[in-house]
N, C-alpha and C positions, 0 to 999 in steps of 0.2 A: 639324460636330465641332469642327474648329479654332476656328470663330467663337463657338460657345456657350463654348467654354473662356476665349477671350480676354475674353468679357464678363462672366466670373464675377469678384469681387473676390479680392484676393490672398490674403486669410484663407480664402475659400472654396474656393481652389485648394488651399491648405495642408491643410484639414481633408480635401478628397477624396483627396490623396496619402497622408495620415496613416491614411485609411480604408483604401485600397487596401493599404498596406503591413501593416497588422495583419489584415486580412482573409486574406492569405496564411497567416499563422501559425495564425488562428482554424480555417481550414479543414483546415491541415495537423493540428492537434490533433484535430479532431473526428473526421477520416478516419482518422487514425492510431490513435484511442482504439478505434475498432470494429473495425479491422483487427490490433491488438495490435503495433503498429509506431510508437507514439508517442514512443518514447524514454522509457517511463516507468520503466525499469529503473536509478533512480539509485543509485550504490554509496554506501551510508550508512556502509560499513565492516565488512569482516570478516564470518565466520559466526557471528552471535550465539547459533545452537543451541549451539555448542560451548562457550560460555563458561560458566565455574564460578562459584558463588558461596558464600559460607560462610552459615551459619546457615540461617534459613528464607525468605531472601528470594527464592531460585530458586523456591519454592513458589508465591508470590504473584504474581511478575513473568513473564511469558512474553517473551523479549527478541525472539523473532520478531514479536510484535506490536508492541513498541515500535519496532522498525526500521519495520515496515510503517506504523505511523502517522505516523512522520516522513516516509517516501516519500509517501503520501498528500497530508500537510500541502503539502510542498513542490511535488507536482505540481498540485494543486487550488489553490494560490496563484497558480502560473503561468497555468494555464487561466483561472483568474478575472480576473486582471490583462488578459490578452489581450482576453478577451470584453469588460471594460469599456471599455478603449480602443477596440476595434472598433466597439461601438455609438456610444460617445461621439462618436468621429470623424465616422461616418456621419451621426447624429443632426445634429451642427453644421454639417456639409457642406449637408444638406440644407435645414435649417431657415434657415440664412443665404442660401443660394441662393434661398429663397423670400421674401426679404427681412425676416426676423425680425431684431431687434435683438441684436448679438453676445453680449451677457450672458445675455440670456433664452434664446437659442439653446444656449448652453453649459450653463445650469443645468438645462434640461429634458432636455437629452442626458446631462448627468451622473447624472439620475435613472434613465434608461433603462438607464445603464451600470451603475448599482449593482443595480437589478433583475436585469439580465442576468447580472451577476456572481454573484449569490447563487442564481439559477436554474442555473446552468451547475454550479455548486458542488454544490448539491443533487442533480442529475441523475447528477453522476460519483461521489458519494457511494453514491448508490443502485445505481449499477451494482457499485461495490466490494463493496457488501454482499451483492448478487446472486451475485458470483463467489465469495464466500465459503462460500455454501450448499453443503452437500455435502462440504466441506474436511473432512479427518479432523483432529480435537481429540485430540492426544496427552496432554493432561491427564486425559483420561478414564479412562486405563487405570491411574491412580495408584491403588495398593492392590490392582490385581488380579494372579492369578498366572499366570505365564506359562513358558515353557522357553526356556533358553540354545540359541541357534541356532547361533551361532560362538562357540568358547572365548574366555572374557573372561580375559585374563591378570592376573597381579597388577599392580594399580594400572595397568590398561592399559583398552581398549576392546576390546569383541565386539559381538555381535547377538543381541537375544532375539526370539521371536515370541510375539505376545501380542494380545489383542483390543483394537483402538483403533476407537471411534466404532461398534461393531457390526460390525467385520471384522477378520481376523487380519492384522497387518502384522508387518513386519521392522523394529525400531527399535535403533539403536545404543544400546548400554548399557555400563555399567561398574559395578562392585561398589561397594556403599555403603561398605564397611570396608575395601576394596582387595585382599581375597583373589581368588584365582583361581578360575574357575568353569568346569567343563567343558561340553561341549554335550551337551543331554540333562537338565541340573539344572535343577529347578523352582526358580523365582525368583518374589519379590513385588516389584512396582514400590513403591519407597519414597518416591523424588522424581522429579520431572519438570523436567527443565533444557531450556527450549525446545522446539521441535518436532522436535529431532532426536535429542535424548538422554535418556536415563532413568538414574537410579540403582537398581539393584536388591539385593536380599539373598536368600540362600538360604532356601529354606522348610525349617523343621525336619522331619526324618521323625519319623514316630511312634516313640517310646521314647528319642528323642535327649533 
């Protein structure tokens, strides 16, 4: 082993060392992703679901989706970079060890790195989409009628029971006009603010 290592050019030794270094991170990312311990939970800041907006912006923008997209972009970028350097360094090491000219070896290895980078990004993007399957979509309850489950105080927060994606869920809620709503009151969801908060309005009873 020592003789083999000593027979390698300094550049080849460097690429082997680089390959070993990035391989550790690459394996950690792959194994961690499947076990759910890869450190994907980056703190992008705050509970986006509780952020309020004026006008109709909140109707069109799901802040949880914005946060998740930012997280996915960072994670995929990190994994892609690690994948690129892992394949690039292994390719350069093997090609130069086999006697290939340095520039050619690095060029071919760079192509392998780009291909691997795109492939790994696609794989994890697909995994993320599969994970989203079956996840409740609070936006689906907009316009539906439900019932106040926990009192909604004046200009405060309570909870409503309403159908979300075909199943009855308990969702944090506030009154659209700030009025207090007691438990048992029938309400209609007027606005959806993220995945954790809706704004409701009392359903007028017949004769009102």
